[in-house]
Backbone as CSV, one residue per row, in Angstrom:
resi,resn,N_x,N_y,N_z,CA_x,CA_y,CA_z,C_x,C_y,C_z
1,MET,-25.465,44.423,-30.987,-24.392,43.420,-30.919,-23.009,44.191,-31.115
2,ARG,-22.982,45.036,-31.660,-21.641,45.926,-31.917,-20.920,46.215,-30.581
3,GLU,-21.999,46.770,-29.709,-21.551,47.158,-28.300,-20.636,46.052,-27.703
4,VAL,-21.191,44.891,-27.752,-20.456,43.854,-27.044,-19.040,43.821,-27.709
5,HIS,-18.879,43.714,-28.996,-17.709,43.589,-29.610,-16.621,44.537,-29.310
6,ARG,-17.432,45.962,-29.068,-16.595,47.209,-29.105,-15.864,47.256,-27.455
7,ASN,-16.650,46.731,-26.561,-16.092,46.757,-25.280,-15.454,45.439,-24.969
8,SER,-13.910,45.397,-24.864,-13.298,44.205,-24.793,-12.803,43.878,-23.243
9,ALA,-13.608,44.356,-22.262,-13.357,44.278,-21.115,-13.767,42.908,-20.616
10,ILE,-12.504,42.427,-19.590,-12.440,41.083,-19.294,-13.083,41.134,-17.899
11,SER,-14.027,40.293,-17.568,-14.335,40.073,-16.169,-13.443,39.122,-15.556
12,THR,-13.080,39.349,-14.065,-12.201,38.633,-13.358,-13.017,38.116,-12.184
13,PHE,-13.023,37.014,-11.924,-13.827,36.376,-10.624,-13.008,36.058,-9.861
14,SER,-12.951,36.113,-8.352,-12.215,35.523,-7.438,-13.228,35.077,-6.375
15,ALA,-12.984,33.550,-5.949,-13.676,33.094,-5.130,-13.352,33.655,-3.408
16,THR,-14.363,34.073,-2.820,-14.287,34.595,-1.538,-14.140,33.348,-0.278
17,ASN,-14.406,32.498,-0.674,-14.428,31.159,0.441,-13.128,30.889,0.646
18,ASN,-12.715,30.239,1.644,-11.520,29.478,1.892,-11.438,28.281,1.798
19,LYS,-12.252,27.309,1.062,-12.208,26.150,0.969,-11.008,25.584,0.162
20,PRO,-10.518,24.492,0.490,-9.426,24.121,-0.711,-10.106,23.606,-1.959
21,ALA,-9.309,23.713,-2.834,-10.070,23.547,-4.229,-10.609,22.269,-4.673
22,ASN,-10.192,21.225,-3.813,-10.907,19.918,-4.027,-12.163,19.768,-3.303
23,GLY,-12.515,20.819,-2.392,-13.791,20.449,-1.704,-13.881,19.838,-0.599
24,LYS,-12.534,19.013,-0.268,-12.410,18.443,1.053,-11.677,18.980,1.946
25,PRO,-12.022,18.822,3.333,-11.297,19.686,4.256,-9.925,19.103,4.603
26,ALA,-8.986,19.980,4.729,-7.636,19.597,4.847,-7.408,18.600,5.919
27,ALA,-8.176,18.539,6.978,-8.001,17.652,7.954,-8.202,16.163,7.621
28,THR,-8.783,15.950,6.663,-8.980,14.670,6.037,-7.935,14.101,5.011
29,ALA,-7.018,14.976,4.834,-6.169,14.772,3.754,-5.346,13.301,4.224
30,LYS,-4.606,12.488,3.238,-3.982,11.227,3.608,-2.914,11.639,4.583
31,GLY,-2.163,12.621,4.362,-0.874,12.728,5.097,-1.117,13.064,6.751
32,ASN,-2.402,13.362,7.044,-2.554,13.746,8.311,-2.993,12.507,9.251
33,LYS,-2.561,11.546,8.797,-2.887,10.407,9.757,-2.252,10.502,11.135
34,ASP,-2.850,9.803,12.109,-2.149,9.994,13.376,-1.669,8.504,13.814
35,ALA,-0.463,8.513,14.883,-0.006,7.521,14.899,-0.424,6.117,15.123
36,LYS,-1.763,6.143,15.629,-2.547,4.982,15.651,-2.758,4.363,14.521
37,GLN,-3.200,5.163,13.633,-3.876,4.933,12.082,-2.369,3.959,11.512
38,TYR,-1.230,4.786,11.418,-0.138,4.000,11.074,0.199,2.876,11.618
39,GLN,0.224,2.525,13.198,0.546,1.369,13.678,-0.729,0.343,13.352
40,ASN,-1.916,0.603,13.180,-2.826,-0.164,12.757,-2.436,-0.760,11.420
41,GLU,-2.294,-0.067,10.451,-1.959,-0.478,8.918,-0.745,-1.376,8.775
42,ILE,0.331,-0.873,9.734,1.531,-1.618,9.425,1.482,-2.833,10.170
43,LYS,0.502,-2.823,11.321,0.403,-4.319,11.851,-0.267,-5.262,11.044
44,ARG,-1.243,-4.629,10.393,-2.338,-5.575,9.559,-1.260,-6.125,8.393
45,LEU,-0.510,-5.150,7.950,0.328,-5.675,6.829,1.426,-6.743,7.464
46,GLN,1.951,-6.523,8.643,2.666,-7.451,9.090,2.550,-8.927,9.382
47,ASP,1.004,-8.686,9.828,0.445,-10.079,10.204,0.195,-10.873,8.878
48,LYS,0.452,-10.381,7.677,0.212,-11.244,6.325,1.529,-11.858,6.022
49,LEU,2.770,-11.526,6.794,3.946,-12.105,6.499,4.216,-13.509,6.923
50,PRO,3.731,-13.794,8.105,4.175,-15.146,8.633,3.398,-16.358,7.663
51,PRO,2.314,-16.116,7.409,1.586,-17.128,6.180,2.382,-17.170,5.171
52,LEU,2.835,-16.029,4.745,3.474,-16.347,3.341,4.881,-16.906,3.574
53,ASP,5.638,-16.299,4.586,6.834,-17.062,5.027,6.782,-18.827,5.045
54,GLU,5.612,-19.149,5.503,5.532,-20.416,5.565,5.133,-21.150,4.537
55,GLN,4.654,-20.528,3.689,4.189,-20.877,2.033,5.391,-20.957,1.330
56,ILE,6.365,-19.860,1.273,7.367,-19.977,0.534,8.486,-20.823,0.988
57,ALA,8.580,-21.348,2.542,9.448,-22.273,3.072,8.961,-23.703,2.518
58,GLN,7.705,-23.653,2.515,7.107,-25.297,2.100,7.249,-25.488,0.505
59,LEU,6.963,-24.274,-0.300,7.245,-24.514,-1.432,8.849,-24.849,-1.835
60,GLN,9.633,-24.141,-1.461,10.918,-24.217,-1.426,11.406,-25.682,-1.232
61,ALA,11.033,-26.439,-0.076,11.255,-27.396,0.568,10.786,-28.493,-0.561
62,ALA,9.573,-28.362,-1.218,8.892,-29.381,-1.911,9.838,-29.275,-3.289
63,LEU,10.331,-28.098,-3.712,11.094,-28.136,-5.018,12.462,-28.602,-4.801
64,ASN,12.996,-28.768,-3.392,14.282,-29.167,-3.161,14.243,-30.855,-2.809
65,GLY,12.897,-31.244,-3.080,12.728,-32.595,-2.822,12.370,-33.185,-1.562
66,ASN,12.555,-32.184,-0.497,12.208,-32.536,0.749,10.739,-32.795,1.178
67,THR,10.617,-33.688,2.401,9.369,-34.162,2.590,8.772,-32.944,3.207
68,VAL,7.381,-32.583,2.862,6.725,-31.698,3.372,5.530,-32.122,4.371
69,ASN,5.384,-31.622,5.249,4.434,-32.362,6.246,2.882,-31.936,6.114
70,THR,2.629,-30.845,5.145,1.441,-30.557,5.164,0.856,-31.209,3.637
71,THR,-0.527,-31.369,3.609,-0.999,-31.898,2.210,-1.040,-30.806,1.085
72,ARG,-0.542,-31.178,0.182,-0.547,-30.193,-1.039,-1.571,-30.782,-1.930
73,HIS,-2.615,-30.044,-2.445,-3.659,-30.288,-3.244,-2.931,-30.207,-4.814
74,VAL,-2.665,-31.191,-5.471,-1.975,-31.498,-6.623,-3.032,-30.970,-7.794
75,GLY,-4.025,-31.783,-8.292,-4.882,-31.522,-9.107,-4.322,-31.205,-10.502
76,GLY,-3.524,-31.750,-10.701,-2.795,-31.877,-11.989,-1.463,-30.729,-12.313
77,ALA,-1.163,-30.334,-11.179,-0.188,-29.318,-10.942,1.223,-30.020,-11.365
78,LYS,2.061,-29.199,-11.894,3.382,-29.741,-12.189,4.318,-29.099,-11.376
79,ILE,5.610,-29.570,-11.366,6.602,-28.879,-10.496,6.800,-27.376,-10.866
80,ASP,6.566,-27.301,-12.461,6.746,-25.775,-12.871,5.465,-25.037,-12.289
81,ASP,4.585,-25.377,-11.684,3.243,-24.762,-11.288,3.755,-23.944,-9.888
82,TRP,4.670,-25.141,-9.150,5.055,-24.789,-7.855,6.027,-23.705,-7.957
83,ARG,6.998,-23.764,-8.964,8.136,-22.687,-9.017,7.419,-21.238,-9.397
84,ASP,6.193,-21.104,-10.088,5.263,-19.907,-10.322,4.787,-19.678,-9.326
85,GLU,4.253,-20.369,-8.281,3.545,-20.118,-7.032,4.614,-19.419,-6.059
86,LEU,5.778,-20.196,-6.245,6.825,-19.635,-5.390,7.284,-18.251,-5.622
87,VAL,7.482,-18.086,-7.077,7.666,-16.684,-7.438,6.586,-15.578,-7.093
88,ARG,5.326,-15.828,-7.063,4.350,-15.212,-7.075,4.345,-14.895,-5.490
89,ALA,4.590,-15.815,-4.648,4.374,-15.593,-3.149,5.630,-14.944,-2.709
90,GLN,6.697,-14.729,-3.175,7.863,-13.924,-3.118,7.693,-12.812,-3.450
91,ASN,7.207,-12.320,-4.513,6.808,-10.958,-5.111,5.754,-10.404,-4.054
92,GLN,4.494,-11.053,-3.716,3.794,-10.747,-3.055,4.267,-10.088,-1.541
93,ARG,5.270,-11.065,-1.119,5.784,-10.456,0.257,6.646,-9.506,0.115
94,ASP,7.558,-9.401,-1.100,8.187,-7.935,-1.366,7.388,-6.831,-1.396
95,ASP,6.187,-6.973,-1.888,5.524,-5.876,-1.950,4.890,-5.503,-0.547
96,ILE,4.630,-6.254,0.306,4.132,-6.323,1.566,5.237,-5.394,2.343
97,VAL,6.387,-5.856,2.255,7.729,-5.218,2.929,7.616,-4.101,2.326
98,ALA,7.668,-3.712,0.949,7.915,-2.489,0.707,6.827,-1.464,1.023
99,LYS,5.399,-1.896,1.127,4.344,-1.214,1.601,4.688,-0.885,3.389
100,ILE,5.162,-1.595,3.767,5.392,-1.574,5.288,6.524,-0.232,5.385
101,SER,7.330,-0.482,4.788,8.719,0.517,4.566,8.249,1.928,4.540
102,ALA,7.184,1.932,3.466,6.804,3.312,2.838,5.855,3.803,4.055
103,LEU,5.121,3.051,4.510,4.299,3.659,5.791,4.993,4.335,6.813
104,GLN,6.191,3.375,7.211,7.141,3.909,8.296,7.935,5.131,7.808
105,ASP,8.087,5.292,6.479,8.807,6.550,5.961,7.856,7.535,6.055
106,GLU,6.562,7.224,5.684,5.590,8.417,5.692,4.908,8.761,7.190
107,ALA,5.427,7.868,8.148,4.979,8.451,9.675,5.996,9.212,9.855
108,ARG,7.295,8.818,9.679,8.335,9.651,10.268,8.266,11.081,9.535
109,ARG,8.063,11.168,8.434,7.953,12.549,7.527,6.749,13.322,8.313
110,ASN,5.602,12.659,8.839,4.604,13.364,9.276,4.639,13.366,10.668
111,GLY,5.888,13.419,11.281,6.229,13.626,12.803,5.772,12.513,13.843
112,VAL,5.486,11.460,13.358,5.179,10.357,14.373,6.704,9.928,14.945
113,PRO,6.693,10.211,16.454,7.824,9.689,16.994,8.204,8.196,16.732
114,ALA,9.437,7.934,16.695,9.995,6.569,16.040,9.711,5.352,17.284
115,ASN,9.486,6.045,18.437,9.082,4.830,19.370,7.507,4.418,19.331
116,LEU,6.813,5.074,18.282,5.574,4.776,18.129,5.321,3.930,16.853
117,ILE,6.362,3.858,16.034,6.112,3.222,14.545,6.580,1.950,14.721
118,PRO,5.739,0.860,14.409,6.267,-0.560,14.540,7.283,-0.936,13.341
119,GLU,8.247,-1.520,13.710,9.559,-2.165,13.135,9.080,-3.471,12.410
């Protein structure tokens, strides 16, 4: 046992394979999306905006005392609930717009031509 403590040599190990440290191939990294993937994701998010815009407009109209042409299920809801619902819808819309903007920026940084990025 004394021999072990007497020799204080430290063994070094170096991996000889060229794989990334996380074990995933570099081609599947998130930053390597192609233009079609960005288009699909941005389009999917943009499709969520019109229904939200309609919901926001209806809530604002109802809160302003205007006649709303659609049936609203009240179920004990108060006007305050509509204000809360309006704030939630506006926040959800803002989040979607921010995600779209972030995807557009990411696409530009990754070299996707501007004419292939949905506005």
